[in-house]
C-alpha positions as CSV (number, residue, x, y, z in Angstrom):
1,M,-35.8,-68.8,9.0
2,T,-36.7,-65.3,7.8
3,I,-33.8,-63.2,6.8
4,L,-34.4,-59.4,7.3
5,P,-33.1,-56.9,4.8
6,L,-29.9,-55.3,6.0
7,R,-31.4,-51.8,6.6
8,T,-34.3,-53.2,8.6
9,A,-32.0,-55.5,10.7
10,L,-29.7,-52.6,11.5
11,A,-32.6,-50.4,12.5
12,A,-34.0,-53.0,14.8
13,C,-30.6,-53.6,16.3
14,A,-30.2,-49.9,17.0
15,L,-33.6,-49.7,18.7
16,V,-32.6,-52.6,21.0
17,T,-29.1,-51.1,21.6
18,L,-30.6,-47.7,22.6
19,G,-33.2,-49.2,24.8
20,L,-36.0,-47.8,22.6
21,P,-39.3,-49.6,21.9
22,Q,-39.3,-51.6,18.7
23,P,-41.8,-50.8,15.9
24,A,-44.5,-53.2,17.1
25,A,-44.3,-51.7,20.6
26,L,-44.3,-48.2,19.2
27,A,-47.6,-48.8,17.4
28,Q,-49.2,-49.9,20.7
29,Q,-48.0,-46.9,22.7
30,P,-50.3,-43.9,23.2
31,Q,-49.0,-40.8,21.3
32,Q,-47.3,-38.3,23.6
33,P,-48.6,-34.7,23.3
34,I,-46.5,-32.1,21.5
35,I,-45.2,-29.7,24.1
36,I,-45.0,-25.9,23.4
37,K,-43.2,-24.0,26.1
38,F,-44.5,-20.4,25.9
39,S,-42.3,-18.1,27.9
40,H,-42.8,-14.4,28.7
41,V,-41.6,-11.8,31.1
42,V,-44.7,-10.1,32.4
43,A,-47.4,-11.1,35.0
44,N,-50.3,-13.4,34.2
45,D,-52.8,-10.5,34.8
46,T,-51.6,-8.3,32.0
47,P,-52.8,-8.3,28.4
48,K,-49.9,-10.5,27.3
49,G,-50.3,-12.8,30.2
50,K,-54.0,-13.3,29.6
51,G,-53.5,-13.7,25.9
52,A,-51.0,-16.5,26.5
53,E,-53.4,-18.3,28.8
54,R,-56.2,-17.9,26.3
55,F,-54.0,-19.3,23.5
56,K,-53.1,-22.3,25.8
57,E,-56.8,-23.0,26.4
58,L,-57.8,-22.6,22.7
59,A,-54.8,-24.6,21.4
60,E,-55.3,-27.6,23.7
61,K,-59.0,-27.7,23.0
62,A,-58.6,-27.4,19.2
63,T,-56.0,-30.2,19.0
64,Q,-57.9,-32.4,21.4
65,G,-54.9,-32.8,23.7
66,R,-52.4,-33.5,21.0
67,V,-50.7,-30.3,21.9
68,K,-49.9,-29.2,25.5
69,V,-49.0,-25.5,26.0
70,E,-46.9,-24.7,29.1
71,V,-46.9,-21.0,29.9
72,Y,-44.0,-19.6,31.9
73,P,-44.8,-15.9,33.0
74,N,-42.8,-13.3,34.9
75,S,-39.3,-14.4,33.6
76,T,-39.6,-17.7,35.5
77,L,-38.0,-19.5,32.5
78,Y,-35.9,-16.9,30.7
79,K,-35.2,-13.2,31.2
80,D,-35.3,-10.5,28.5
81,K,-31.8,-11.0,27.3
82,E,-32.0,-14.8,27.3
83,E,-35.3,-15.7,25.7
84,L,-34.6,-15.0,22.0
85,E,-31.4,-17.1,22.1
86,A,-33.3,-19.8,23.9
87,L,-36.0,-19.8,21.1
88,Q,-33.4,-20.0,18.4
89,L,-31.7,-22.9,20.1
90,G,-35.1,-24.7,20.5
91,S,-35.0,-24.6,24.4
92,V,-38.4,-22.9,24.2
93,Q,-40.9,-23.0,21.4
94,M,-42.9,-19.8,21.7
95,L,-42.3,-16.2,23.0
96,A,-44.1,-12.9,22.9
97,P,-41.2,-10.4,23.2
98,S,-41.8,-6.7,22.9
99,L,-41.0,-5.4,19.4
100,A,-38.0,-3.6,20.6
101,K,-36.2,-6.9,21.2
102,F,-35.6,-7.6,17.5
103,G,-33.2,-4.7,17.0
104,P,-30.3,-6.2,18.8
105,L,-31.0,-9.5,16.9
106,G,-30.3,-7.7,13.7
107,A,-33.9,-6.9,12.6
108,R,-33.5,-3.1,13.2
109,E,-36.7,-2.3,11.3
110,F,-38.8,-3.4,14.2
111,E,-37.4,-0.5,16.2
112,V,-39.8,1.7,14.1
113,F,-42.4,0.8,16.7
114,D,-40.3,2.6,19.3
115,L,-40.3,5.9,17.5
116,P,-42.0,8.5,19.7
117,Y,-45.4,9.7,18.3
118,I,-45.1,7.5,15.2
119,F,-48.7,6.2,15.7
120,P,-51.3,9.0,16.1
121,D,-53.9,6.5,17.1
122,K,-54.8,2.8,17.3
123,A,-56.5,2.8,13.9
124,V,-53.2,3.6,12.2
125,L,-51.3,1.1,14.3
126,K,-53.8,-1.6,13.2
127,R,-53.3,-0.7,9.5
128,V,-49.6,-1.2,10.0
129,T,-49.6,-4.5,12.0
130,E,-52.4,-6.2,10.0
131,G,-51.3,-5.0,6.6
132,P,-48.3,-5.5,4.3
133,I,-45.9,-3.5,6.5
134,G,-46.4,-5.9,9.5
135,Q,-46.1,-9.0,7.3
136,G,-43.0,-7.7,5.6
137,L,-41.4,-7.2,9.0
138,F,-42.2,-10.8,10.0
139,Q,-40.4,-12.0,6.8
140,K,-37.2,-10.4,8.1
141,L,-37.2,-12.9,11.0
142,E,-37.3,-16.0,8.9
143,G,-33.6,-16.1,8.2
144,K,-33.0,-16.0,11.9
145,G,-34.9,-19.2,12.6
146,I,-38.0,-17.4,13.8
147,K,-41.5,-17.4,12.5
148,G,-43.8,-14.5,13.3
149,L,-47.4,-15.5,14.1
150,A,-49.2,-12.4,15.4
151,Y,-48.9,-8.9,16.8
152,W,-50.3,-8.3,20.3
153,D,-51.1,-4.9,21.8
154,N,-50.1,-3.8,25.2
155,G,-50.9,-0.1,24.8
156,M,-49.6,3.5,24.8
157,K,-46.8,4.4,27.2
158,V,-46.8,6.6,30.3
159,M,-43.7,8.1,32.0
160,T,-43.0,7.5,35.7
161,A,-40.3,9.1,37.9
162,N,-39.7,10.5,41.3
163,R,-40.3,14.0,40.2
164,P,-43.2,15.6,38.1
165,L,-42.7,15.2,34.4
166,H,-44.7,17.9,32.7
167,K,-42.2,19.8,30.6
168,V,-39.3,18.6,28.5
169,A,-36.9,20.3,30.9
170,D,-38.1,18.0,33.7
171,F,-36.2,15.1,32.2
172,R,-32.8,16.7,32.4
173,A,-30.2,14.4,34.0
174,L,-32.8,11.7,35.0
175,K,-31.6,8.1,34.8
176,M,-34.4,6.5,32.8
177,R,-34.7,2.7,32.3
178,I,-35.2,1.5,28.7
179,Q,-35.3,-1.7,26.8
180,S,-32.3,-2.5,24.7
181,S,-33.2,-0.2,21.7
182,K,-31.1,2.5,20.0
183,V,-34.3,4.4,19.2
184,L,-35.3,4.5,22.9
185,D,-31.8,5.5,23.8
186,E,-32.0,8.4,21.3
187,Q,-35.5,9.3,22.6
188,F,-34.3,10.0,26.1
189,R,-31.2,11.7,24.9
190,A,-33.4,14.1,23.0
191,L,-35.0,14.9,26.4
192,K,-31.6,15.4,27.9
193,A,-32.1,12.3,30.2
194,N,-29.6,9.4,30.7
195,P,-31.0,6.1,29.3
196,Q,-30.2,2.9,31.2
197,V,-30.7,-0.5,29.7
198,L,-32.2,-3.0,32.2
199,A,-34.1,-6.3,32.0
200,F,-37.8,-5.9,32.9
201,S,-37.5,-8.2,35.9
202,E,-34.8,-5.9,37.4
203,V,-36.7,-2.6,37.1
204,Y,-38.6,-2.6,40.4
205,Q,-35.5,-3.1,42.5
206,A,-33.6,-0.5,40.5
207,M,-36.3,2.0,41.1
208,Q,-36.4,1.1,44.8
209,T,-32.7,1.5,45.3
210,G,-32.2,4.6,43.1
211,V,-30.3,2.8,40.3
212,V,-32.8,4.5,38.0
213,D,-35.0,7.5,38.6
214,G,-37.8,6.5,36.3
215,S,-39.0,4.6,33.2
216,E,-41.7,4.4,30.5
217,N,-44.2,1.6,30.2
218,T,-47.9,0.9,29.9
219,P,-50.1,1.4,33.0
220,S,-50.8,-2.4,33.2
221,N,-47.1,-3.2,33.4
222,V,-46.5,-0.4,35.9
223,Y,-49.3,-1.6,38.2
224,T,-48.8,-5.4,38.0
225,Q,-45.0,-5.0,38.7
226,K,-45.9,-2.5,41.6
227,M,-43.7,0.2,40.1
228,H,-46.2,2.8,41.3
229,E,-45.1,1.9,44.8
230,V,-41.6,3.1,44.2
231,Q,-42.4,6.0,41.8
232,S,-44.0,9.2,43.1
233,N,-45.2,10.6,39.7
234,L,-46.8,9.2,36.6
235,T,-47.5,11.3,33.5
236,V,-50.1,10.1,30.9
237,S,-48.2,11.1,27.8
238,D,-49.2,8.5,25.1
239,H,-45.8,9.3,23.5
240,G,-45.0,5.7,22.5
241,Y,-46.3,2.3,21.9
242,I,-45.5,-1.1,23.4
243,G,-46.6,-4.1,21.4
244,Y,-45.4,-7.7,21.2
245,A,-44.8,-10.2,18.4
246,V,-45.9,-13.8,19.1
247,I,-43.1,-15.9,17.6
248,V,-42.2,-19.6,17.3
249,N,-39.0,-21.5,16.5
250,K,-39.3,-21.8,12.7
251,K,-37.9,-25.3,12.5
252,F,-40.3,-26.6,15.2
253,W,-43.3,-24.9,13.6
254,E,-42.6,-26.3,10.1
255,A,-42.1,-29.8,11.5
256,L,-45.6,-29.9,13.0
257,P,-48.2,-32.0,11.2
258,G,-50.2,-29.8,8.8
259,D,-53.5,-30.3,10.6
260,I,-52.0,-29.3,14.0
261,R,-50.4,-26.3,12.5
262,S,-53.7,-25.1,11.1
263,Q,-55.5,-25.7,14.4
264,L,-52.8,-23.7,16.2
265,E,-53.0,-20.9,13.7
266,A,-56.8,-20.7,14.3
267,A,-56.3,-20.7,18.0
268,M,-53.7,-17.9,17.7
269,K,-56.1,-15.8,15.6
270,Q,-58.7,-16.0,18.3
271,A,-56.2,-15.4,21.1
272,T,-54.9,-12.3,19.3
273,L,-58.4,-10.9,18.9
274,Y,-59.0,-11.4,22.6
275,A,-55.6,-10.0,23.7
276,N,-55.9,-6.9,21.6
277,T,-59.5,-6.3,22.7
278,I,-58.8,-6.4,26.4
279,A,-55.5,-4.3,26.2
280,Q,-57.1,-0.9,26.4
281,K,-59.5,-1.9,29.3
282,E,-56.6,-3.5,31.2
283,N,-54.6,-0.3,31.0
284,D,-57.6,1.9,31.9
285,D,-58.3,-0.3,34.9
286,A,-54.6,-0.2,35.9
287,L,-54.4,3.5,35.7
288,A,-57.5,3.8,37.9
289,A,-56.0,1.5,40.4
290,I,-52.8,3.5,40.5
291,K,-54.8,6.6,41.2
292,A,-56.8,4.9,43.9
293,S,-53.7,3.6,45.6
294,G,-52.7,7.2,46.5
295,K,-49.0,6.2,46.2
296,T,-48.4,8.0,42.9
297,R,-49.6,11.3,41.6
298,V,-51.1,10.9,38.1
299,Y,-50.9,13.8,35.7
300,T,-52.2,14.1,32.1
301,L,-50.3,16.3,29.7
302,S,-52.2,19.3,28.4
303,E,-52.4,19.8,24.6
304,Q,-49.8,22.6,24.9
305,E,-47.4,20.3,26.9
306,K,-47.9,17.4,24.5
307,A,-47.1,19.7,21.6
308,E,-43.8,20.6,23.3
309,W,-42.9,16.9,23.8
310,R,-43.7,16.3,20.1
311,R,-41.4,19.1,19.0
312,A,-38.6,17.7,21.1
313,L,-39.1,14.1,20.0
314,L,-40.2,14.1,16.4
315,P,-36.6,14.8,15.3
316,V,-35.8,11.3,16.5
317,H,-37.6,10.0,13.4
318,K,-35.0,11.7,11.2
319,S,-32.0,10.8,13.3
320,M,-33.0,7.1,13.4
321,A,-34.1,6.9,9.7
322,A,-30.8,5.3,8.6
323,R,-31.1,2.7,11.3
324,V,-34.8,1.6,11.0
325,G,-35.3,2.6,7.3
326,A,-36.4,5.9,5.9
327,D,-38.8,4.1,3.5
328,L,-40.4,2.2,6.3
329,I,-41.0,5.5,8.3
330,E,-42.4,7.1,5.2
331,A,-44.7,4.1,4.6
332,I,-46.1,4.5,8.1
333,Y,-46.6,8.2,7.5
334,K,-48.6,7.3,4.4
335,E,-50.8,5.0,6.5
336,S,-51.4,8.0,8.9
337,E,-52.2,10.3,6.0
338,A,-54.6,7.7,4.6
339,A,-56.4,7.8,7.9
340,G,-56.6,11.6,7.8
341,V,-53.7,12.4,10.1
342,K,-50.9,14.6,8.8
343,M,-47.4,13.8,10.2
344,N,-44.9,16.6,10.5
């Protein structure tokens, strides 16, 4: 009779007790795919939605089925306020929240992306996200159990409301929906408007019922969420930026086999290039569709009007410097100057 070592005997006993397959049976069973639940709050036919679907396709192909990516769009799994906590708890493995979401989590530096007119063009934005500044910001998430993988563009923001928004005075007393961001709160207060924090999934109904008078977003988000149907005016202002950080649960990511992690990183790199390439076209097409609908009047700020907006909003940089970091703001100014754009 063969006597098993005590540790082996106890392990085998535990497997039987728990109803789990014993080692010999485990060796014969096909390996189950690793599931990545990728949750986000926008529609599939937006830059983020299409980027998520492209990542799913590339990841499953690269890993030859060892990884299965389940994409949950339109807040079907978690809403704005729930998703980051769900990621930290491991209930979902991957998200692509807007950069404003990290402020309430304690990483206030990410709110620098919310500052009005901080990025004079996409070239400066790219220098920030793809350079040391962007990577340094990702490092601030590590202690919160989050690993940053990539920055995805959505685009430059427009303003919508049920009145024309041409001059700064037009904002007075309007209830404007914002994401949970102290910078965005300060932005609208600088315009003498009343900021209202609402989850993205609640905005359409809030506009329809008059809970809010307007909002800011990218044309693709306005169009795919049908906000143009309940807003009479849209102003092309390009006053701010909406971008996303593709993030994963750090513990989950680091527990992956090295080869799978490398394959997923390569898939994410390709998906990022795709998402950032289509973002501008998606917004251009959405703006054209909004115009064609005839439901919303579309207005583009003149250079004189934009200068007035800038004069009203640039002081927000100074008032928020203590929150997001004066050194960080100055570093972005230097990137602008290196690209030939003087910030003032």
